[in-house]
C-alpha positions in Angstrom: -43.6 25.6 -11.6 -46.0 23.6 -13.8 -49.7 23.7 -12.8 -50.2 20.2 -14.2 -50.2 17.3 -11.8 -48.1 14.3 -12.4 -48.2 10.7 -11.0 -44.9 9.0 -10.7 -43.5 5.6 -9.9 -40.2 3.7 -9.8 -38.8 0.4 -10.8 -36.0 -1.0 -8.7 -34.3 -4.4 -8.3 -32.6 -5.0 -5.0 -29.5 -7.1 -5.5 -29.4 -6.5 -9.2 -28.6 -2.8 -9.5 -30.9 -1.7 -6.7 -32.2 1.8 -7.1 -29.1 3.2 -8.8 -28.1 6.6 -7.4 -31.4 7.3 -5.8 -33.5 7.8 -8.9 -36.6 6.8 -6.9 -36.1 9.8 -4.6 -36.0 12.4 -7.4 -39.6 13.5 -6.8 -39.1 15.0 -3.3 -39.8 18.7 -3.0 -41.9 18.7 -6.2 -45.4 20.0 -5.3 -46.8 19.0 -8.7 -45.8 15.4 -8.5 -47.5 12.6 -6.5 -45.4 9.5 -6.0 -47.7 6.6 -6.4 -45.9 3.3 -6.5 -42.7 1.4 -6.4 -41.9 -2.1 -7.9 -39.2 -4.5 -6.7 -39.2 -8.3 -6.7 -37.2 -8.4 -3.4 -39.3 -7.8 -0.3 -36.7 -6.1 1.9 -35.7 -3.7 -0.7 -39.3 -3.1 -1.8 -40.3 -2.2 1.8 -37.3 0.1 2.2 -38.1 1.9 -1.1 -41.8 2.2 0.0 -40.8 3.9 3.2 -38.2 6.2 1.5 -40.6 7.4 -1.1 -43.9 7.4 0.9 -45.4 5.6 -2.0 -49.1 4.6 -1.7 -48.5 1.1 -3.0 -45.8 -1.4 -3.9 -45.6 -4.2 -6.3 -43.5 -7.3 -6.8 -43.8 -7.2 -10.6 -43.3 -3.8 -12.4 -45.5 -5.0 -15.3 -48.4 -5.2 -12.8 -47.6 -1.7 -11.5 -47.6 -0.3 -15.0 -50.9 -2.0 -15.8 -52.8 -1.1 -12.7 -51.5 2.4 -12.0 -52.1 5.4 -14.2 -48.6 6.8 -14.1 -47.1 9.7 -16.1 -43.4 9.3 -15.2 -41.4 6.3 -14.1 -37.8 6.1 -12.8 -36.0 3.0 -14.2 -33.5 2.8 -11.3 -31.2 -0.2 -11.4 -27.5 0.4 -12.1 -27.3 -2.8 -14.1 -28.2 -2.5 -17.7 -29.4 -6.1 -17.9 -33.1 -5.2 -17.9 -33.0 -1.5 -18.9 -34.4 -2.0 -22.4 -37.2 -4.3 -21.3 -38.1 -1.9 -18.4 -38.0 1.3 -20.5 -40.0 -0.2 -23.4 -42.6 -1.5 -20.9 -43.0 2.1 -19.6 -43.2 3.6 -23.1 -45.8 1.0 -24.0 -48.2 2.3 -21.4 -47.4 5.9 -22.4 -45.1 6.8 -19.5 -42.2 9.2 -19.7 -39.0 7.8 -18.3 -36.1 8.8 -16.1 -33.4 6.1 -16.6 -30.2 5.3 -14.8 -27.0 5.4 -16.7 -25.6 3.7 -18.7 -28.9 3.4 -20.5 -27.9 0.5 -22.6 -24.9 -1.7 -23.4 -25.2 -1.4 -27.2 -26.0 1.3 -29.6 -28.7 -0.9 -31.2 -30.6 -1.1 -27.9 -30.2 2.6 -27.4 -31.5 3.3 -30.9 -34.5 1.2 -30.2 -35.4 3.2 -27.1 -34.9 6.5 -29.0 -37.1 5.3 -31.9 -40.0 3.9 -29.8 -40.0 7.1 -27.6 -40.2 9.2 -30.8 -42.9 7.2 -32.3 -45.0 7.5 -29.2 -44.2 11.1 -28.6 -42.7 10.4 -25.1 -39.6 11.7 -23.4 -36.7 9.6 -22.0 -34.2 11.4 -19.7 -31.0 9.7 -18.5 -29.3 10.3 -15.2 -26.2 12.2 -16.3 -26.9 14.6 -13.4 -23.9 16.9 -14.1 -25.5 18.7 -17.1 -28.4 19.9 -15.0 -26.3 21.8 -12.4 -26.4 25.6 -12.4 -22.6 25.5 -12.3 -22.5 23.6 -15.6 -24.6 26.3 -17.3 -22.3 29.0 -15.8 -19.3 27.2 -17.1 -20.7 26.8 -20.6 -21.6 30.5 -20.6 -18.1 31.4 -19.6 -16.8 29.5 -22.5 -19.3 31.1 -24.9 -18.4 34.5 -23.6 -14.7 33.9 -24.4 -13.4 33.9 -20.9 -10.5 31.8 -22.0 -10.6 32.8 -25.6 -11.4 30.3 -28.3 -11.9 26.8 -26.8 -9.3 24.5 -28.4 -9.0 21.4 -26.2 -11.1 19.5 -23.6 -9.5 16.8 -21.6 -11.5 14.3 -19.5 -10.2 11.7 -17.0 -11.8 8.7 -15.5 -12.1 8.1 -11.8 -9.2 5.6 -12.3 -9.9 3.3 -9.3 -9.7 -0.5 -9.4 -12.1 -0.4 -12.3 -9.8 1.9 -14.3 -9.7 1.3 -18.0 -12.8 -0.3 -19.7 -15.1 -0.6 -16.8 -14.4 2.9 -15.5 -15.1 4.2 -19.1 -18.6 2.7 -19.3 -19.6 3.1 -15.6 -18.4 6.6 -14.9 -17.0 7.9 -18.2 -20.5 8.1 -19.6 -20.9 11.2 -17.4 -17.7 12.7 -18.8 -18.6 12.1 -22.4 -22.1 13.5 -21.9 -20.5 16.6 -20.3 -18.0 17.0 -23.1 -20.8 17.0 -25.7 -22.8 19.4 -23.7 -19.9 21.9 -23.6 -18.4 21.6 -27.1 -20.9 19.6 -29.3 -21.0 16.4 -31.3 -18.1 14.2 -32.3 -17.2 13.9 -36.0 -14.6 11.1 -35.6 -12.4 9.5 -33.0 -9.5 7.0 -32.4 -8.8 4.9 -29.4 -5.9 3.0 -27.9 -6.7 0.3 -25.4 -4.2 -1.9 -23.6 -4.1 -4.5 -20.8 -0.9 -4.7 -18.8 0.8 -3.0 -21.6 -0.5 -5.4 -24.3 -2.6 -4.3 -27.2 -6.2 -5.3 -26.5 -7.9 -7.9 -28.7 -11.1 -9.9 -28.3 -9.1 -12.3 -26.2 -9.0 -9.6 -23.5 -12.7 -9.2 -23.1 -13.8 -9.7 -19.4 -16.9 -9.6 -17.3 -17.1 -6.4 -15.3 -17.9 -6.2 -11.6 -21.5 -5.2 -12.5 -23.2 -6.1 -15.7 -22.8 -3.0 -17.8 -21.8 -4.7 -21.0 -18.5 -6.3 -22.1 -15.3 -4.4 -21.1 -11.6 -4.7 -21.8 -8.3 -3.0 -21.0 -6.8 -1.4 -17.9 -5.7 1.6 -19.9 -7.9 3.7 -22.2 -6.7 6.6 -24.3 -9.1 8.2 -26.7 -8.8 11.2 -29.1 -11.9 13.0 -30.4 -12.4 15.4 -33.3 -15.5 17.5 -32.4 -17.5 19.1 -35.2 -16.9 22.5 -33.5 -13.2 22.2 -34.2 -12.4 21.4 -30.6 -10.0 18.5 -29.9 -10.9 16.1 -27.1 -9.0 13.5 -25.0 -10.0 11.0 -22.5 -7.9 8.7 -20.4 -8.5 6.1 -17.7 -5.8 3.9 -16.0 -6.3 1.3 -13.3 -5.5 2.1 -9.7 -4.8 5.9 -10.1 -7.7 6.9 -7.8 -8.4 10.6 -7.4 -7.4 11.7 -10.9 -10.8 12.1 -12.4 -12.1 15.3 -13.8 -11.8 17.7 -16.7 -9.7 20.6 -18.0 -10.7 23.0 -20.8 -8.0 24.8 -22.7 -8.6 28.0 -24.7 -6.4 30.4 -26.7 -6.2 32.7 -23.7 -6.4 30.5 -20.7 -7.4 27.2 -18.9 -10.4 26.3 -16.8 -10.7 23.4 -14.4 -13.9 22.6 -12.5 -12.0 20.0 -10.4 -11.8 22.0 -7.2 -14.2 20.0 -4.9 -17.1 22.4 -5.0 -19.9 22.5 -7.6 -20.1 26.3 -7.5 -16.4 27.0 -8.1 -13.8 26.6 -10.9 -10.1 27.2 -11.1 -9.0 29.5 -13.9 -5.6 30.6 -15.3 -5.6 33.3 -17.8 -2.6 31.9 -19.6 -2.9 29.3 -22.3 0.4 27.6 -21.5 0.8 25.5 -18.3 4.4 26.2 -17.2 5.4 24.6 -13.9 7.2 26.9 -11.5 6.4 30.1 -13.5 5.6 32.7 -10.8 3.8 34.8 -13.4 1.2 32.1 -14.1 -1.5 32.4 -11.5 -4.5 30.2 -10.8 -7.6 31.7 -9.2 -10.5 29.9 -7.6 -13.7 31.7 -8.5 -17.4 31.2 -7.7 -19.5 30.9 -10.8 -23.0 30.4 -9.4 -25.2 30.3 -6.3 -26.5 26.9 -5.1 -29.6 26.4 -3.0 -29.6 24.4 0.3 -31.0 21.3 -1.5 -27.8 21.0 -3.5 -25.7 19.7 -0.6 -26.2 16.2 -1.8 -25.1 16.5 -5.4 -26.7 13.4 -6.8 -30.0 14.1 -5.1 -29.9 17.6 -6.4 -29.1 16.5 -9.9 -31.9 14.0 -9.9 -34.3 16.7 -8.7 -33.2 19.0 -11.4 -33.5 16.2 -14.0 -37.2 15.6 -13.1 -37.9 19.4 -13.2 -36.3 19.5 -16.7 -38.1 16.3 -17.8 -41.5 17.9 -16.9 -40.5 21.0 -18.8 -39.5 18.9 -21.8 -42.9 17.2 -21.7 -44.8 20.4 -21.6 -42.6 22.2 -24.1 -42.3 19.2 -26.4 -38.5 19.3 -26.5 -35.7 16.9 -25.7 -34.6 16.6 -22.1 -31.2 18.1 -21.4 -29.8 14.6 -21.1 -32.0 12.6 -23.4 -31.9 9.0 -24.6 -30.3 10.2 -27.9 -27.6 12.0 -25.8 -27.0 8.7 -23.9 -26.5 6.9 -27.2 -24.1 9.6 -28.4 -22.1 9.2 -25.2 -22.1 5.4 -25.6 -20.7 5.9 -29.2 -17.7 7.7 -27.6 -17.2 4.6 -25.4 -17.6 1.8 -27.9 -15.8 3.8 -30.5 -12.6 3.3 -28.5 -12.9 -0.5 -28.9 -13.9 -0.2 -32.5 -10.8 1.9 -33.2 -8.5 -0.4 -31.2 -9.8 -3.6 -33.0 -9.7 -2.1 -36.5 -6.5 0.0 -36.0 -8.3 2.9 -37.6 -10.2 6.1 -36.9 -14.0 5.7 -36.4 -16.4 8.1 -38.1 -19.7 9.1 -36.4 -22.4 7.9 -36.4 -20.8 4.5 -36.0 -22.1 2.0 -38.6 -21.6 -1.1 -36.3 -24.5 -0.7 -33.8 -23.6 -3.9 -31.9 -20.9 -3.9 -29.3 -17.5 -4.4 -30.9 -16.3 -6.6 -28.1 -19.2 -9.0 -28.7 -18.4 -9.6 -32.4 
């Protein structure tokens, strides 16, 4: 545990993204962090957050909070991306490190701006892709590196595929999946995507407003192919109203691993690279891959806690957070790249040259 003392605060917006997935609560159980203040223009939500965090003070205007309080770390909590850039840049301007809800931005250009400003000021921005912080994720990555299923050849990710299935699922929840894919197998070299709406090829005429402002979306079916620099092939799919099919499988030359077993400390493994239905010789085994402390019972709270621990270590070691602003931009490239490929009918090389959203052109 760091011996340095940190002062923290949070920016929320009740009714417009609220406090995301509890990013204002990420500082509980941290003896070296004092939670000072919360800002929210809505009085009811502000009072609730004040009580939940035991903050010393609350503010209507986050600019006033940042000006009056000498903070070290600020959580930018709203789920909506509408004000993320403004909020994050305001924190960086007063030399605060940031923990930001995902998706960080709607466009690559906005993400680039955050990355550049943070680098210029020597500050750290972490993003709430909680999954990469879990001990089980490290254990899974170590299993892959140790050759538990031989040489990794293919990684398949699936959206949650509820009523938002397709484009909105891809940006709202798929950002977790893409960040995890990159954590496990590295950067993407190029991709192609196929996006349809009710079976029709998506064009700019299909752009719609999502249920929450996370940028423009289109399509009720997304299918993306990724060529990772490591030589691994990647796939992602999301279809509307197929709830419960989210998750990931990893295929190697000697077996298959799936972490989709309902518990963060377990994975399913089959030491056979071919999935043959009905073959009695092909056996799947559920194995425990790590120990989890009691605090882990609420996965998002535990992930947020670990994210702040890592952010503090990143500050003190002068390294990138495990899920940094640049990682959020790279995950967003895998999202907007599907639209870019669909509209141009061509593969998309990374980094993508068009830093604006292709559905806004």
